[in-house]
KEPA-240137 format. One record per residue (C-alpha): x, y, z; residue in one letter. Coordinates in steps of 0.5 Angstrom, whole numbers, padded with zeros to 4 digits, always signed. Example, Ala and Ser with C-alpha at 12.3 -4.5 7.8 and 13.67 -1.06 7.14 Angstrom:
% KEPA-240137
+0025-0009+0016A;+0027-0002+0014S;
//
This chain:
% KEPA-240137
+0054+0071-0024M;+0048+0072-0020V;+0048+0077-0015S;+0044+0078-0009A;+0040+0083-0010L;+0039+0085-0002S;+0045+0086+0003N;+0047+0080+0006R;+0051+0082+0011A;+0044+0084+0014H;+0044+0075+0014Y;+0049+0074+0019N;+0046+0067+0019S;+0049+0066+0011L;+0056+0066+0014N;+0054+0059+0017Q;+0052+0056+0010G;+0047+0057+0005V;+0041+0058+0006Y;+0035+0056+0000L;+0029+0055+0006N;+0026+0061+0006Q;+0019+0058+0004A;+0020+0055+0011S;+0022+0059+0017L;+0026+0064+0013G;+0031+0069+0015L;+0030+0076+0018V;+0034+0081+0017G;+0038+0085+0021E;+0033+0092+0021P;+0028+0087+0023A;+0032+0084+0028V;+0034+0091+0031A;+0027+0094+0031A;+0024+0088+0035M;+0030+0088+0040H;+0029+0096+0041N;+0021+0094+0042F;+0023+0089+0047L;+0028+0093+0050D;+0025+0100+0051T;+0017+0099+0051V;+0015+0091+0052A;+0020+0089+0057R;+0017+0095+0061H;+0009+0093+0061G;+0005+0099+0061N;+0011+0104+0064M;+0012+0106+0057N;+0006+0103+0053L;+0000+0107+0055T;-0007+0104+0052D;-0007+0109+0046A;-0001+0107+0044E;-0002+0099+0044E;-0008+0100+0039V;-0003+0105+0036G;+0002+0099+0035L;-0002+0097+0029F;-0002+0103+0024A;+0005+0103+0022P;+0004+0096+0019L;-0003+0096+0016R;+0000+0102+0011G;+0006+0098+0008P;+0002+0091+0009A;-0003+0094+0004A;+0001+0096-0001K;+0005+0090-0002L;-0002+0086-0002M;-0004+0092-0007N;-0011+0094-0004C;-0015+0099+0001A;-0013+0099+0008T;-0019+0098+0011D;-0019+0092+0007Q;-0013+0090+0011L;-0014+0086+0017A;-0009+0085+0022I;-0009+0078+0026L;-0005+0073+0030G;-0003+0069+0024S;-0007+0066+0018A;-0010+0060+0021G;-0014+0065+0026E;-0019+0068+0019M;-0017+0061+0015L;-0021+0058+0021C;-0027+0063+0021Q;-0029+0062+0014L;-0033+0057+0014P;-0038+0060+0018S;-0037+0067+0016L;-0039+0063+0009F;-0044+0059+0011N;-0045+0055+0005P;-0051+0053+0002R;-0054+0046+0005A;-0052+0041-0001G;-0046+0045-0004S;-0039+0043-0005K;-0032+0045-0004V;-0027+0045-0008I;-0019+0045-0006A;-0013+0042-0008V;-0011+0035-0005S;-0004+0036-0004S;-0006+0044-0001D;-0002+0047+0005F;-0007+0044+0011P;-0008+0050+0014A;-0013+0052+0008I;-0017+0045+0009T;-0017+0043+0015R;-0023+0048+0018P;-0028+0046+0013W;-0027+0039+0014I;-0029+0039+0021A;-0035+0044+0018Y;-0036+0038+0014A;-0037+0034+0020E;-0043+0037+0022R;-0046+0041+0016H;-0049+0038+0009D;-0042+0040+0006L;-0038+0037+0001E;-0030+0037+0000I;-0028+0036-0007Q;-0021+0035-0007F;-0017+0035-0013V;-0011+0032-0015T;-0005+0037-0018E;+0000+0033-0024T;+0005+0036-0027A;+0002+0034-0033D;-0004+0038-0033E;-0005+0046-0031D;-0007+0047-0023L;-0012+0052-0026T;-0015+0048-0031D;-0015+0042-0026T;-0020+0047-0021L;-0024+0051-0026I;-0026+0044-0029N;-0029+0042-0023A;-0033+0047-0021I;-0040+0047-0023D;-0047+0048-0021D;-0046+0045-0014R;-0040+0050-0012T;-0040+0054-0006S;-0033+0055-0006V;-0026+0055-0009V;-0020+0055-0005M;-0013+0055-0006V;-0006+0058-0005S;-0003+0062-0010Y;+0003+0059-0010V;+0003+0051-0008Q;+0008+0050-0002F;+0010+0042-0004S;+0011+0043-0012T;+0011+0050-0013G;+0006+0050-0017S;+0002+0057-0018I;-0005+0058-0020V;-0008+0065-0025D;-0012+0068-0020C;-0017+0072-0025L;-0018+0066-0028R;-0021+0062-0022L;-0024+0069-0019R;-0029+0069-0026E;-0029+0062-0026A;-0032+0061-0018S;-0036+0068-0020R;-0040+0065-0026R;-0044+0060-0021V;-0044+0065-0015G;-0038+0060-0010A;-0033+0065-0006R;-0026+0065-0007F;-0021+0065-0002I;-0013+0065-0004L;-0008+0064+0001D;-0001+0067-0001V;+0004+0065+0004T;+0008+0062-0001Q;+0008+0068-0006A;+0008+0075-0002A;+0015+0078-0002G;+0016+0073-0007A;+0012+0076-0012V;+0007+0081-0014P;+0001+0080-0011I;-0006+0084-0014D;-0012+0083-0010T;-0016+0090-0013A;-0015+0085-0019G;-0016+0079-0017W;-0021+0080-0013Q;-0022+0074-0008P;-0026+0074-0002D;-0021+0072+0003V;-0014+0073+0001T;-0010+0071+0008V;-0002+0071+0008C;+0003+0068+0015S;+0008+0074+0017G;+0013+0071+0016Y;+0018+0066+0011K;+0017+0071+0005W;+0015+0076+0008L;+0022+0076+0012G;+0018+0077+0020G;+0017+0072+0025H;+0011+0069+0027G;+0006+0071+0031G;+0003+0075+0026V;-0002+0074+0020G;-0005+0078+0015L;-0012+0078+0011A;-0015+0082+0005V;-0022+0082+0006L;-0027+0084+0000A;-0032+0090+0001P;-0038+0086+0002D;-0035+0082+0008L;-0033+0089+0012L;-0039+0090+0015D;-0041+0083+0017K;-0040+0081+0024T;-0034+0076+0025P;-0036+0069+0027P;-0031+0070+0032A;-0031+0076+0035P;-0025+0080+0040G;-0024+0084+0045W;-0019+0088+0039M;-0024+0088+0034G;-0028+0095+0037A;-0027+0102+0035P;-0024+0103+0041D;-0022+0097+0044P;-0020+0099+0051F;-0028+0101+0052D;-0029+0094+0055M;-0036+0093+0054Q;-0038+0086+0056A;-0046+0086+0055M;-0044+0090+0048Q;-0041+0088+0040L;-0038+0094+0038P;-0034+0093+0032L;-0030+0098+0028A;-0030+0099+0021K;-0027+0095+0016G;-0023+0090+0016A;-0021+0091+0023A;-0026+0088+0026R;-0023+0081+0025Y;-0017+0083+0029T;-0018+0079+0035Q;-0015+0080+0041S;-0007+0082+0044T;-0002+0078+0039M;+0005+0079+0039S;+0007+0086+0038Y;+0015+0085+0038I;+0013+0080+0031S;+0008+0086+0028I;+0014+0092+0029V;+0019+0087+0026G;+0014+0085+0020L;+0013+0093+0018G;+0020+0094+0018V;+0021+0088+0013A;+0015+0089+0009I;+0018+0096+0008G;+0024+0093+0006E;+0021+0088+0001L;+0018+0095-0002L;+0024+0098-0003A;+0027+0092-0006L;+0020+0092-0011D;+0017+0085-0012P;+0017+0085-0019T;+0024+0085-0019K;+0025+0080-0013I;+0022+0075-0018K;+0026+0077-0023A;+0032+0075-0019H;+0029+0068-0017A;+0028+0067-0025D;+0036+0068-0025D;+0037+0064-0020L;+0032+0058-0023A;+0036+0058-0029S;+0042+0057-0027V;+0040+0051-0022L;+0036+0048-0027L;+0041+0048-0033T;+0046+0046-0027G;+0042+0040-0026L;+0041+0039-0033D;+0043+0031-0035G;+0044+0029-0028S;+0037+0026-0027G;+0034+0032-0023W;+0028+0035-0025A;+0023+0040-0023P;+0016+0038-0022F;+0014+0043-0027R;+0019+0044-0034H;+0021+0051-0033A;+0018+0054-0039D;+0011+0052-0036D;+0007+0058-0034P;+0005+0054-0028A;+0011+0053-0025A;+0014+0059-0020S;+0022+0060-0020T;+0023+0062-0012H;+0020+0055-0011I;+0023+0049-0014V;+0022+0043-0012T;+0027+0037-0016L;+0026+0030-0015G;+0030+0023-0017H;+0028+0017-0019P;+0033+0014-0015D;+0034+0019-0009A;+0032+0017-0003G;+0028+0025+0001A;+0032+0023+0008D;+0039+0021+0005E;+0039+0027+0000T;+0037+0032+0006L;+0043+0029+0010Q;+0048+0029+0005S;+0046+0037+0004L;+0045+0038+0011H;+0053+0035+0011D;+0055+0040+0005A;+0052+0045+0009N;+0045+0047+0005I;+0039+0048+0010T;+0033+0047+0005C;+0026+0043+0006S;+0024+0036+0004I;+0016+0036+0002R;+0013+0031-0001N;+0018+0027-0002G;+0022+0032-0006R;+0027+0037-0005V;+0024+0044-0004R;+0030+0049-0006V;+0027+0057-0004S;+0031+0063-0007L;+0031+0068-0004A;+0033+0076-0005H;+0039+0074-0001Y;+0041+0068-0005N;+0047+0069-0010E;+0049+0064-0016A;+0054+0061-0011A;+0049+0059-0007D;+0046+0055-0013V;+0052+0052-0016H;+0053+0050-0008T;+0047+0045-0009I;+0048+0044-0015V;+0054+0040-0013A;+0051+0037-0007A;+0046+0033-0011L;+0050+0031-0017K;+0055+0028-0011N;+0049+0025-0007S;+0048+0021-0014Q;+0055+0019-0014G;
//
């Protein structure tokens, strides 16, 4: 029997049914909820009565240290943003790829990664080469095989949202570096579920949303920038990216040291407070142990479904398969009908690209997995 790694009592939603959807809108634990409520009640609802300008700027500090530790980066490399997309939208202009070059991306990756480049390519001499992920080829190999001397940027999610496939960041970094290409990595579907090593992988930019596996709420994102980007002028600088944001100089462009210069504006301070608490909990649980917990649950899931016709996108022993996101397909299953049958069984998960996406989080236990196994089998008669 695989027990929950964290305290299930911190997630009262689990009293209402089985939740296997952390990859979408994830559950927020009681400690983070309590911190957000406290901030709202004692500070936020009172405007500046209980919050000075200096204290407002200081709200970022309690998040920066834990987030940098989770990402394994120096604190001056960590940017706190309103969303991951806030950074992703700046990257085409920040990198300003040479005319006639090409950008490599995955055709089924999350749109927030690719759409800024599609818009940029409409106005510049730039080709976007989309590679297609297939279950019979390692996605890392597919990306590397597309890299050539024309490549200026390689961008990819560490874990693919619709297949659960995981890429080899070291190999991609080495392959992109050989041709002088920038490497953009989105860890939104990985951070908080598996260890993240930006210091070892050395992407040029790593982005992450502040919810899903991190256990926070929307309205905040994180980014880790390579050292050579820390003294660049952000393409979209905001007032909060100054050394002293409240020294408001409309005719000048003062920039904070390090990645703090990429912070644009007032954002969801309530979410910042909650995210700091949530990340602290993840660090205490240990991402290595969280991953091992997902390994165990995935084994229970796939063993239970053996012979049922339900199969994962990648086989369990495929090194390119993650275990915290398992997507399942069945030759005779309809996506809408399957989702309805799971809903009827009080199971919350998602359908992505026609497949059932199962998220296996630290609060899940074997009983949750047995419930969805039975429901999937029943959905096929």
